[in-house]
C-alpha positions as CSV (number, residue, x, y, z in Angstrom):
1,M,-2.8,-19.9,9.4
2,E,-5.1,-17.9,11.6
3,Y,-5.6,-14.2,10.5
4,T,-6.8,-11.4,12.9
5,D,-10.1,-10.0,12.5
6,V,-8.7,-6.6,11.2
7,V,-6.6,-8.7,8.6
8,M,-10.2,-10.4,7.2
9,E,-12.1,-7.5,7.7
10,N,-9.4,-5.5,4.9
11,F,-9.6,-8.8,2.5
12,T,-13.5,-9.5,2.2
13,C,-14.6,-5.4,2.3
14,P,-10.9,-4.1,1.2
15,K,-11.2,0.3,0.5
16,H,-9.4,1.9,-1.8
17,V,-9.4,-0.4,-4.4
18,G,-8.9,0.3,-8.4
19,E,-6.9,3.0,-9.7
20,I,-7.6,6.7,-9.1
21,E,-7.8,8.8,-12.1
22,G,-5.0,11.6,-12.6
23,A,-3.0,9.6,-10.0
24,N,0.5,11.2,-10.3
25,G,2.6,9.1,-8.1
26,V,2.4,5.4,-9.4
27,G,4.6,2.3,-8.1
28,Q,4.0,-1.4,-8.8
29,V,6.4,-4.2,-7.0
30,G,6.9,-8.2,-6.9
31,S,6.2,-10.4,-9.7
32,P,4.4,-12.7,-11.1
33,A,7.3,-15.3,-10.3
34,C,6.6,-14.9,-6.3
35,G,2.5,-14.6,-7.3
36,D,2.1,-11.1,-5.7
37,I,2.0,-8.2,-7.7
38,M,1.2,-4.2,-5.7
39,K,0.7,-1.0,-7.5
40,I,-0.1,1.7,-5.4
41,F,-1.6,5.0,-6.9
42,L,-1.5,8.8,-4.9
43,K,-2.5,11.4,-5.8
44,I,-0.5,14.6,-4.0
45,N,-1.2,18.0,-4.0
46,D,1.2,21.1,-4.5
47,D,1.7,21.0,-1.0
48,G,3.1,17.0,-0.7
49,I,-0.4,15.8,0.7
50,I,-1.5,12.9,-0.4
51,E,-4.9,13.0,-0.7
52,D,-5.9,10.1,-2.1
53,A,-4.6,6.6,-2.5
54,S,-5.2,3.4,-3.9
55,F,-4.5,0.0,-5.0
56,K,-4.3,-3.2,-7.3
57,T,-3.4,-6.5,-5.3
58,F,-2.9,-9.7,-7.1
59,G,-2.2,-11.8,-4.3
60,C,-3.1,-13.6,-1.7
61,G,-5.7,-12.3,1.0
62,A,-2.5,-10.7,3.2
63,A,-1.3,-8.7,0.2
64,V,-5.1,-7.4,-0.2
65,A,-5.6,-6.7,3.3
66,S,-2.0,-5.1,3.8
67,S,-2.7,-3.2,0.6
68,S,-5.6,-2.2,1.5
69,M,-4.6,-1.2,5.0
70,A,-1.2,0.1,3.7
71,T,-3.7,3.3,1.6
72,D,-5.7,4.0,4.3
73,M,-3.0,4.8,6.8
74,I,-1.2,7.2,4.6
75,I,-4.1,9.0,3.1
76,G,-4.0,12.9,4.3
77,K,-0.2,12.4,5.3
78,S,2.9,14.9,3.8
79,I,4.8,12.6,1.3
80,E,7.5,12.8,3.9
81,E,5.8,10.9,6.5
82,A,4.9,8.8,4.0
83,G,8.5,8.2,2.8
84,K,8.8,7.2,6.4
85,F,6.3,4.5,6.2
86,K,7.9,1.1,7.3
87,N,6.0,-2.8,6.8
88,S,6.1,-3.1,11.0
89,D,3.1,0.2,10.7
90,V,1.6,-1.9,8.3
91,V,2.0,-5.3,10.5
92,D,0.9,-3.3,13.9
93,A,-2.2,-1.8,12.2
94,L,-3.6,-5.3,10.9
95,G,-2.7,-6.7,14.4
96,G,-0.1,-8.7,13.5
97,L,0.6,-11.3,10.4
98,P,2.1,-15.1,10.4
99,A,5.1,-15.0,9.5
100,E,5.0,-16.9,6.3
101,K,2.7,-13.7,5.2
102,I,5.0,-11.1,6.3
103,H,6.6,-10.2,2.5
104,C,3.3,-8.6,2.0
105,S,3.8,-6.0,3.9
106,V,7.0,-5.6,2.8
107,L,4.9,-5.1,-0.5
108,A,2.7,-2.5,1.3
109,A,5.5,-0.4,2.0
110,E,8.0,-1.2,-1.1
111,A,4.7,0.4,-3.6
112,I,4.3,3.2,-1.3
113,Q,7.8,4.4,-1.5
114,A,7.9,3.2,-5.4
115,A,4.4,6.0,-6.2
116,I,6.4,8.3,-4.1
117,E,9.6,8.4,-6.2
118,D,7.7,7.9,-9.0
119,Y,6.2,11.2,-8.0
120,Q,9.2,13.1,-7.4
121,K,10.9,12.1,-11.0
122,N,7.7,13.2,-12.7
123,K,7.8,16.5,-10.4
124,A,11.8,17.0,-10.8
C-alpha cells in the first residue's frame, strides 16, 4: 500500500490535534470494532463561521491524515459550506488514498457533519 507525500505529511505532522476548550460542536464516529474512531471539535462563532477545528483520532495513518486535512479545510468556512463537505474533498486534497482506506475519509466527513449537527442542536 502506497501513500502520497501529502498523506504522509498529514500523518507524521498532523495539524489541529486535540480538544478545543469551549468547543460548541463535537461529533464522534466510528467504533472500536472497526478500528477507527474519529472525534471532531468545532468552535463556531455567532455568524456561523468555523473559527477553529480540531480532532482526536484512534486509527491508522490514513485516519489521522484524513482528520488533519479535513479540519484544516473547514476552518474559516460557514457551517453551510462545511455541511456540503464530502469525503471525496479529503481524498482529493490528500492526493488520493488506497481503495481500502477510503473509509477513513468517509469518517472525517461524517464526524464533521455530526459536529455541525451537535452545534445546531445545542444552539436551538
